[in-house]
C-alpha positions in Angstrom: 127.0 212.8 327.8 129.2 215.4 326.1 129.5 215.1 322.4 133.3 214.6 322.5 132.8 211.6 324.8 130.2 210.0 322.6 132.6 210.4 319.6 135.5 208.9 321.5 133.3 206.0 322.6 132.2 205.3 319.0 135.8 205.4 317.8 136.9 203.0 320.6 134.0 200.6 319.7 134.9 200.8 316.0 138.5 200.0 316.7 137.7 197.0 318.9 135.2 195.8 316.3 137.7 196.0 313.4 140.4 194.3 315.5 138.2 191.4 316.4 137.0 191.0 312.8 140.5 191.0 311.4 141.7 187.7 312.8 139.2 185.3 314.3 136.7 187.7 315.9 134.0 185.1 315.4 130.5 185.9 314.3 130.5 189.4 315.7 132.6 190.7 312.9 131.0 188.6 310.2 127.3 189.2 310.3 125.6 187.4 307.5 128.8 185.6 306.5 127.4 182.2 307.5 124.4 182.5 305.3 124.6 180.3 302.2 125.9 182.0 299.2 124.8 180.6 295.8 127.0 180.9 292.8 129.9 179.3 291.1 133.2 179.1 292.9 136.0 180.9 291.0 138.6 178.4 289.9 142.2 178.7 290.9 145.6 176.9 290.5 148.0 177.2 293.5 151.2 175.4 294.4 151.1 173.0 297.3 153.9 172.5 299.9 155.1 169.5 298.0 155.5 171.6 294.8 152.5 170.2 292.9 149.9 172.5 291.4 146.4 172.1 292.7 143.4 173.3 290.7 140.0 173.7 292.4 138.2 172.5 289.2 139.9 169.1 289.6 137.5 168.3 292.4 134.3 169.4 290.5 131.6 166.8 290.3 133.2 164.5 292.8 134.1 166.3 296.0 132.7 168.7 298.6 135.6 171.1 299.2 136.3 173.2 302.3 138.7 176.0 301.5 140.3 177.3 304.7 142.3 180.6 304.5 144.8 180.6 307.4 148.2 181.9 308.5 150.9 180.7 310.9 150.6 184.1 312.7 146.8 183.8 313.4 146.1 182.2 316.8 142.4 181.5 316.0 143.6 179.7 312.9 145.8 177.5 315.0 143.0 176.8 317.4 140.7 175.8 314.6 143.1 173.5 312.7 142.8 170.3 314.8 139.0 170.5 314.3 139.5 170.7 310.5 141.9 167.7 310.6 139.3 165.8 312.6 136.5 166.8 310.2 138.6 165.8 307.2 139.5 162.4 308.7 135.9 161.7 309.4 134.5 162.5 306.0 137.4 162.0 303.5 136.0 158.7 302.3 132.7 160.3 301.4 134.3 162.7 299.0 135.3 165.5 301.3 138.5 167.5 300.7 140.1 170.4 302.7 142.3 172.8 300.8 144.2 174.8 303.4 145.4 178.0 301.8 148.2 179.7 303.6 148.3 183.5 303.4 151.8 183.6 304.8 154.1 185.9 302.9 157.8 185.4 302.2 158.7 186.4 305.8 156.8 183.6 307.4 156.7 181.1 304.5 159.3 178.8 306.1 157.0 178.2 309.0 154.1 176.9 306.9 155.6 173.4 306.4 156.6 172.9 310.0 153.2 174.2 311.2 151.4 171.9 308.8 153.4 168.9 310.1 152.9 169.9 313.8 149.1 170.3 313.3 148.8 167.0 311.4 147.5 168.7 308.2 147.2 165.6 306.0 145.2 167.5 303.3 146.7 169.7 300.6 148.3 172.9 302.0 148.4 175.5 299.3 150.4 178.8 299.1 148.7 182.0 298.0 151.7 184.3 298.4 150.5 186.7 295.7 147.0 186.8 297.4 145.1 186.3 294.2 142.8 183.6 295.5 142.1 185.3 298.8 141.2 188.4 296.9 138.4 186.5 295.1 136.9 184.6 298.0 137.8 186.7 301.1 138.6 190.3 300.1 138.5 191.5 303.7 141.2 188.9 304.5 139.6 187.6 307.6 141.3 184.6 309.2 140.5 182.0 309.5 137.9 182.1 306.7 136.1 178.9 305.5 134.3 178.4 302.2 132.3 175.2 301.5 131.8 174.3 297.8 129.4 171.6 296.9 130.0 168.9 294.2 128.3 171.1 291.7 130.9 173.8 292.2 128.6 176.2 294.0 129.6 178.1 297.2 127.1 177.0 299.8 128.6 178.4 303.0 131.1 181.1 304.1 132.3 181.8 307.6 134.9 184.2 309.0 136.7 184.0 312.3 136.8 181.2 314.9 135.5 180.9 318.4 135.3 177.6 320.3 132.1 175.8 319.2 132.2 177.1 315.6 133.5 173.7 314.5 130.1 172.1 315.2 128.3 174.5 312.8 131.0 173.9 310.2 130.7 170.2 310.6 126.9 170.4 310.1 127.4 172.5 306.9 129.9 169.9 305.5 127.5 167.1 306.3 124.6 168.9 304.7 126.7 169.4 301.5 127.8 165.8 301.5 124.2 164.6 301.9 122.9 166.9 299.2 124.8 165.3 296.4 
């Protein structure tokens, strides 16, 4: 195979790989992301849709927290959301909380409330318009991106992207964190 053709093929593969990883490319773009990561979760304080400030540390010692980074313009995020609502409804009485952090900027901010309503998001929907929290947890800004934090405040699971079936793995990780404390 001519060298120019090999170079073109590599460039095409890299472009497809990066595109898939940028918004819900699933595990192909996030090798190792689902491995448990130990360490304290950085605290944050963000406004919710209803105007209240929500601080991660308010849940320390009493809740397992799933932080979900999403956007109204991310189709895989919208496909995953009903599963997160179902997971929350199933485990909320056991001390499970979902904090859905919208990465929508000012141009799509108005859609966040209506999307949260349409998708039945009964958990806190937070706004990270300045991208300070996503920079700490998800510097590549993959979407959706889930982080599970145990009751001790440690990050125990990270996962980027969404493909159908991923919700089973996420549910198992949540249940494992709930059982551990």
